[in-house]
C-alpha positions, 0 to 999 in steps of 0.5 A, a space after each residue: 784709866 785716869 778719872 780724876 776729872 769731871 764734867 760739871 753740872 747738876 749731876 757730876 759726870 765722870 770724864 771716863 763716862 763721858 769717854 766710854 758713851 762714845 762709839 769710837 776709841 779715844 785715847 790722849 797721848 803724851 808728847 813721849 808717847 804714852 797713853 795718859 786716857 782712853 776708853 774701853 772701844 780702844 782695847 776692843 779695836 786694837 786688840 792691846 789694852 793701854 793699861 798693861 805692857 801690851 800696848 805697843 810703841 807704835 800702832 801699825 797703820 796703813 793706807 787702804 791700799 797697804 802702803 804704811 803710814 809713818 809712825 808719827 801719823 797719830 802725832 799729826 793734825 789729821 781728820 778724816 783719815 781712812 787707813 787700815 789699823 792692824 789688830 794684835 792678832 794680825 787681822 785688818 780693820 778699816 778705820 777713820 783717823 782724827 788726831 789733833 794736838 792738845 794744847 796747854 793754856 799757853 798754846 804749847 803741845 803737850 800731847 795729841 787726841 786721837 779718835 779712831 772709828 771702826 768703818 770695817 762694817 760699812 765697808 763691807 756693805 760698800 763691797 756687798 753693794 758694788 758686788 750686787 751692782 755688777 752683778 745687776 749690770 752684768 744681767 742687764 748687758 746680757 739681757 739687752 744682747 738677748 734682745 739684739 740677737 733675736 732682733 738679727 735672727 729676725 731681720 734675716 728670716 724676714 721676706 719683706 725689705 720693709 720689714 728688714 728695715 724696721 728690724 734693723 732700726 729697732 736694733 740700732 736703737 736697743 744698741 743706742 740704749 745699751 750704749 747709754 746704760 754703759 756710759 752712766 756713772 752708776 755710783 754718782 749723778 754725772 756721766 762724761 759725754 764724750 764717752 757716751 758719743 764715742 760709743 754711739 759712734 762706734 755702734 753707728 760705725 759696725 751698724 752702717 760700715 762703709 756707708 758712713 764717714 763718722 767722727 766726734 768733736 772732743 768735749 769735756 761736757 759733764 752731763 747728768 745721768 737722766 739725759 744719756 738715754 734721750 741724748 743716746 736715742 736722738 743721736 742714733 735717729 739723727 745719724 741713721 737719717 744722714 745714713 739713709 737720706 744724706 749719701 744722694 748719688 754718692 755710696 758714702 756720707 760724712 757726719 760730725 757730732 759735736 756737743 758744745 756748752 755755755 755755762 749750763 747751756 748745751 747744743 748737740 749738733 750732727 751734721 752730714 755733707 748731703 744735699 740737705 732736706 726741708 723739714 716739715 711737721 713730722 709725721 711719725 712721733 715714735 721714729 725719726 725726727 718725730 722722735 727727736 722733737 719729742 726727746 728734745 722737749 723731754 729734755 726741756 729743749 728744741 730741735 732745729 734743723 738748717 740745710 746749707 751744705 748738708 743737714 745740720 741738726 742741733 738739739 738745744 737744752 739746759 741742764 737741770 740736775 
């Protein structure tokens, strides 16, 4: 390694000492591609020694999907590019590439400074975390399916109509919880509201069958994961209320769900074409409108109900992150 330069100070430190102390492979190439300066990490990472005839004319670099990178990748000004490096033994390692032109005092380019950071350990940790998360989600789904099966069995064996209805309501709530868990983004902080609404629409359609004609208005809203569960239960309760009480003398009720946004303010609306109803003080906080009001307050919002041309229930809340 060329060691003619030093870092000024009370105790002179050679350039080689500085390079060897770096936790990444660093080397400088001329315009012709000849390696002028390098540290030992370059040899350990690539399997090639620039100080011998082992150094290839071009390092074999690929995108993470295996697409070959152009031979001049290290000659370009690039920062933070993720790639795969093929070592001398044929193994490929995940790296981050930083390459910048080396300029003379007059501004002309004399070569390239290259930094290759080995991220194999990080990628391996990410893969393990992803696998563990997948196992957790799979186990979570199996547990919910078990609960739903037990509730369905209990509903079939129940003798009274009231018990059957209570068990059916509980099963629908468990299904809503499952829809919320499937909707959230496990790797980020937000989820697509449209996906959650559509999942709940399918769930309600399966639960009530021909009694319900339900549709969802399109929305591009993205909401914090923490809102998924209360919103899912709110929608389940309001749709169930419409299915049970909005039919009047008919055999079917139409329900429309929408989520509108304005800045950080949201309005969830569930509207049916039934006879409507007068909303009084909720008698039961653990179910129905009492539960909806409690969950609306949990979101920092409130429930509004009007009975013009059907029941129109609106939960207004504000995103707080």
